[in-house]
C-alpha positions as CSV (number, residue, x, y, z in Angstrom):
1,X,-85.7,65.0,-59.0
2,X,-86.6,61.9,-57.1
3,X,-88.3,61.2,-53.8
4,X,-88.0,58.1,-51.6
5,X,-88.5,54.9,-53.6
6,X,-90.2,52.9,-50.9
7,X,-90.7,52.4,-47.1
8,X,-92.4,54.2,-44.3
9,X,-91.0,57.4,-42.8
10,X,-91.9,55.9,-39.4
11,X,-89.1,53.3,-39.6
12,X,-85.5,54.3,-39.9
13,X,-83.7,51.8,-42.1
14,X,-80.0,51.1,-42.1
15,X,-78.3,53.4,-44.6
16,X,-77.7,52.0,-48.1
17,X,-76.0,53.7,-50.9
18,X,-74.9,52.5,-54.3
19,X,-71.6,54.3,-54.5
20,X,-69.2,53.5,-57.3
21,X,-65.7,53.4,-55.6
22,X,-64.1,54.5,-58.9
23,X,-66.1,57.8,-58.8
24,X,-65.1,58.8,-55.2
25,X,-63.1,62.0,-54.8
26,X,-59.6,61.6,-53.1
27,X,-60.0,63.5,-49.9
28,X,-57.3,63.2,-47.2
29,X,-59.9,61.8,-44.8
30,X,-61.4,58.5,-46.1
31,X,-63.7,57.8,-43.2
32,X,-67.2,56.5,-43.8
33,X,-70.2,58.6,-42.8
34,X,-70.9,56.4,-39.7
35,X,-67.3,56.8,-38.6
36,X,-67.7,60.6,-38.7
37,X,-70.3,60.6,-36.0
38,X,-67.9,59.8,-33.2
39,X,-64.7,61.6,-34.0
40,X,-63.1,63.5,-31.1
41,X,-63.7,66.9,-32.8
42,X,-66.9,69.0,-33.1
43,X,-66.8,69.0,-37.0
44,X,-66.0,66.1,-39.3
45,X,-65.7,66.6,-43.1
46,X,-66.0,64.2,-46.0
47,X,-65.9,64.4,-49.8
48,X,-67.5,62.0,-52.3
49,X,-68.4,61.9,-55.9
50,X,-71.8,60.4,-56.3
51,X,-72.8,58.7,-59.6
52,X,-76.0,59.4,-61.5
53,X,-79.0,57.6,-60.1
54,X,-77.5,56.9,-56.7
55,X,-79.8,57.0,-53.7
56,X,-79.0,57.1,-50.0
57,X,-82.0,55.4,-48.5
58,X,-83.9,56.7,-45.5
59,X,-81.5,57.1,-42.6
60,X,-80.4,59.5,-39.7
61,X,-77.2,60.7,-38.2
62,X,-76.4,61.5,-34.6
63,X,-74.8,64.7,-35.7
64,X,-76.2,67.6,-37.7
65,X,-75.3,67.6,-41.4
66,X,-74.5,70.1,-44.1
67,X,-74.7,68.7,-47.6
68,X,-73.0,70.9,-50.2
69,X,-73.0,70.3,-54.0
70,X,-69.9,71.6,-55.7
71,X,-71.4,70.4,-58.9
72,X,-74.6,68.6,-59.9
73,X,-78.0,68.6,-58.3
74,X,-79.4,66.5,-55.5
75,X,-82.8,66.2,-53.8
76,X,-83.4,65.5,-50.1
77,X,-86.7,64.4,-48.6
78,X,-87.6,64.6,-44.9
79,X,-90.7,64.7,-42.9
80,X,-90.7,68.5,-43.1
81,X,-90.4,68.7,-46.8
82,X,-88.7,68.0,-50.1
83,X,-85.6,70.0,-50.9
84,X,-83.7,70.6,-54.2
85,X,-80.1,71.5,-53.8
86,X,-78.4,73.0,-57.0
87,X,-74.7,73.8,-57.3
88,X,-73.4,76.3,-54.8
89,X,-76.2,75.8,-52.4
90,X,-76.3,73.5,-49.3
91,X,-79.0,71.8,-47.3
92,X,-78.9,71.8,-43.5
93,X,-80.2,68.8,-41.6
94,X,-80.4,69.0,-37.8
95,X,-79.2,66.1,-35.7
96,X,-81.5,63.0,-35.9
97,X,-83.4,64.1,-39.0
98,X,-84.7,61.2,-41.0
99,X,-83.8,61.9,-44.6
100,X,-83.2,60.3,-48.0
101,X,-81.0,61.7,-50.7
102,X,-81.2,61.2,-54.4
103,X,-78.5,62.1,-57.0
104,X,-80.3,62.3,-60.3
105,X,-77.0,63.4,-62.0
106,X,-73.4,63.0,-60.9
107,X,-72.8,65.1,-57.9
108,X,-69.5,66.3,-56.4
109,X,-70.5,66.2,-52.7
110,X,-68.9,67.8,-49.7
111,X,-70.5,67.1,-46.4
112,X,-69.9,68.2,-42.8
113,X,-71.1,66.4,-39.7
114,X,-71.4,68.7,-36.7
115,X,-71.7,67.8,-33.1
116,X,-75.1,68.9,-31.6
117,X,-74.9,72.1,-29.5
118,X,-71.5,73.0,-30.9
119,X,-72.8,76.4,-31.9
120,X,-75.9,78.0,-30.5
121,X,-76.9,79.9,-33.7
122,X,-77.0,76.9,-36.1
123,X,-80.4,76.4,-37.7
124,X,-83.0,74.4,-35.9
125,X,-84.9,73.1,-38.9
126,X,-84.1,71.7,-42.3
127,X,-83.5,74.3,-45.0
128,X,-81.5,75.1,-48.1
129,X,-78.8,77.7,-47.6
130,X,-76.9,80.2,-49.7
131,X,-73.2,79.4,-49.9
132,X,-71.0,82.5,-49.9
133,X,-67.6,82.5,-51.4
134,X,-66.1,82.4,-47.9
135,X,-68.3,79.5,-46.8
136,X,-67.4,77.6,-49.9
137,X,-63.7,78.1,-49.3
138,X,-64.0,77.0,-45.7
139,X,-65.9,73.8,-46.6
140,X,-63.2,72.9,-49.1
141,X,-60.5,73.7,-46.6
142,X,-62.3,71.6,-43.9
143,X,-62.3,68.5,-46.2
144,X,-58.5,68.8,-46.4
145,X,-57.8,69.0,-42.7
146,X,-56.8,66.0,-40.6
147,X,-59.6,64.2,-38.8
148,X,-58.2,65.2,-35.4
149,X,-57.3,68.7,-36.3
150,X,-55.6,71.1,-33.8
151,X,-58.4,72.7,-31.8
152,X,-56.4,75.7,-30.7
153,X,-54.3,76.4,-33.9
154,X,-55.1,77.5,-37.4
155,X,-57.2,74.4,-38.1
156,X,-59.5,75.0,-35.1
157,X,-60.0,78.6,-36.2
158,X,-61.0,77.5,-39.7
159,X,-63.6,75.2,-38.2
160,X,-64.9,77.9,-35.8
161,X,-65.2,80.4,-38.6
162,X,-67.0,77.7,-40.7
163,X,-69.7,77.4,-38.0
164,X,-70.1,81.1,-37.7
165,X,-70.5,81.4,-41.5
166,X,-73.1,78.6,-41.7
167,X,-75.1,80.4,-39.0
168,X,-75.0,83.6,-41.0
169,X,-76.2,82.2,-44.3
170,X,-79.7,83.2,-45.6
171,X,-82.3,80.5,-46.5
172,X,-83.4,80.1,-50.1
173,X,-87.0,78.9,-51.0
174,X,-86.0,75.6,-52.6
175,X,-88.4,73.2,-50.9
176,X,-91.9,72.0,-51.0
177,X,-93.5,71.5,-47.5
178,X,-94.8,68.0,-46.8
179,X,-98.2,67.4,-45.1
180,X,-98.0,65.7,-41.7
181,X,-100.9,63.5,-42.6
182,X,-99.2,60.3,-43.8
183,X,-101.9,59.6,-46.4
184,X,-101.3,63.0,-48.1
185,X,-97.6,62.8,-47.5
186,X,-97.4,59.5,-49.3
187,X,-99.0,60.9,-52.4
188,X,-97.0,64.1,-52.3
189,X,-93.7,62.1,-52.1
190,X,-94.8,60.2,-55.3
191,X,-95.6,63.5,-57.0
192,X,-92.2,64.9,-56.0
193,X,-90.6,61.8,-57.6
194,X,-92.7,62.3,-60.8
195,X,-93.7,66.0,-60.8
196,X,-95.0,66.0,-64.4
197,X,-97.6,63.4,-63.6
198,X,-101.1,64.9,-64.1
199,X,-102.9,64.8,-60.8
200,X,-105.9,66.9,-59.9
201,X,-107.4,67.6,-56.5
202,X,-110.1,65.1,-57.2
203,X,-107.5,62.4,-57.9
204,X,-105.7,63.3,-54.7
205,X,-109.0,63.0,-52.7
206,X,-109.8,59.7,-54.3
207,X,-106.3,58.3,-53.5
208,X,-106.4,59.2,-49.8
209,X,-110.1,58.3,-49.3
210,X,-111.3,61.8,-48.4
211,X,-113.8,64.2,-49.8
212,X,-112.6,67.0,-52.0
213,X,-113.6,69.6,-49.4
214,X,-111.7,67.7,-46.6
215,X,-108.6,67.4,-48.7
216,X,-108.6,71.1,-49.6
217,X,-108.9,72.2,-46.0
218,X,-106.4,69.7,-44.6
219,X,-103.8,70.3,-47.4
220,X,-103.8,74.0,-46.9
221,X,-103.7,73.7,-43.1
222,X,-100.7,71.4,-43.2
223,X,-98.6,73.0,-46.0
224,X,-99.7,76.6,-45.9
225,X,-100.7,76.5,-49.6
226,X,-103.4,75.1,-51.9
227,X,-102.7,71.8,-53.7
228,X,-102.6,73.6,-57.0
229,X,-99.9,76.1,-55.8
230,X,-98.0,73.2,-54.2
231,X,-98.0,71.2,-57.4
232,X,-96.8,74.3,-59.4
233,X,-94.0,74.9,-56.9
234,X,-92.8,71.3,-57.2
235,X,-92.7,71.7,-61.0
236,X,-90.7,74.9,-60.6
237,X,-88.2,73.0,-58.4
238,X,-88.0,70.3,-61.1
239,X,-87.4,73.1,-63.7
240,X,-84.6,74.5,-61.5
241,X,-83.0,71.1,-61.4
242,X,-83.0,70.8,-65.1
243,X,-81.7,74.3,-65.7
244,X,-78.9,73.6,-63.2
245,X,-77.6,70.7,-65.4
246,X,-77.5,72.9,-68.5
247,X,-80.9,72.5,-70.3
248,X,-82.1,75.6,-72.1
249,X,-84.9,77.8,-70.7
250,X,-87.1,77.0,-73.7
251,X,-86.6,73.3,-73.4
252,X,-87.3,73.3,-69.6
253,X,-90.3,75.6,-70.0
254,X,-91.9,73.0,-72.3
255,X,-90.7,70.1,-70.2
256,X,-92.6,71.3,-67.1
257,X,-95.8,72.2,-68.9
258,X,-95.6,75.9,-69.8
259,X,-96.9,77.1,-73.2
260,X,-94.1,79.6,-73.8
261,X,-90.6,80.5,-72.3
262,X,-92.0,83.9,-71.4
263,X,-94.8,82.6,-69.2
264,X,-92.3,80.2,-67.5
265,X,-89.8,83.0,-66.9
266,X,-92.5,85.2,-65.4
267,X,-93.5,82.5,-62.9
268,X,-89.9,81.7,-62.1
269,X,-89.3,85.4,-61.4
270,X,-92.4,85.6,-59.1
271,X,-91.2,82.6,-57.2
272,X,-87.4,83.1,-56.9
273,X,-87.2,86.9,-57.4
274,X,-85.0,86.8,-60.6
275,X,-85.1,85.3,-64.1
276,X,-83.5,81.9,-64.6
277,X,-80.4,83.3,-66.3
278,X,-79.9,85.8,-63.4
279,X,-80.5,83.1,-60.8
280,X,-77.6,80.9,-62.1
281,X,-75.4,83.9,-62.7
282,X,-75.7,84.9,-59.1
283,X,-75.0,81.3,-58.0
284,X,-71.8,81.3,-60.0
285,X,-69.8,78.3,-61.2
286,X,-66.7,77.1,-59.3
287,X,-63.6,76.2,-61.2
288,X,-62.8,73.2,-59.1
289,X,-64.6,70.5,-57.1
290,X,-62.9,70.6,-53.8
291,X,-59.3,71.4,-53.8
292,X,-58.5,74.2,-51.4
293,X,-55.1,75.8,-50.7
294,X,-53.4,74.6,-47.6
């Protein structure tokens, strides 16, 4: 799990990505992300296979975006928070959201660009969404439709149902809120990039030039949780990323600082409502990476 590498969130830089052309999926629509912003349809879909270690630097889109991982794990960082997106989950980014995406492992990516105000019930804030079997099938179908699909025929109905289904998806708690104070946010982004780094509240206070008491009060006010709870949550998100790529519960528990698998499993259950094995059993594993029947 990796946060932005450098640069201020106050400045939007031109999008850069290190995409290996040999790893791209072969969708019917080969448009670039910037070309998807102005197509004469409310929804544009794109498929890419992203190599390990690839980063899309800080950028925005004119349209809202749904990023869906058929396989692999990605992390997304915005002003609102840092999000982990395991397989069979998706992250929703409203139009104009500054964000950076990191692909720590190879990711089979399907993304939708949606014209603002196309559907009144679409989310208004960044969040990670469940992906139902129906929504997954609709996303895969959308990638295989023509760019200028028939608005009044079957293709238009698929896209309309797709928007309805996105609006109906529940949110899953796979994010760590970011403080609004830029001094705190800068340290938190670094911790999200390296969640196993030992950093105590005193270290945070020293790094931002505040008293321990001031940091304690400000951090809780801006994130809704104490620094210790926030750090623990970030480590659980890192654990989820490692579990999603096939590491064992025992190995991950030790990786993220727990003394035993049982104590890790208990904390995982308190945070996510189920044990690690049940969490990934519920998510399911697809048997393809983007081919839908036509």
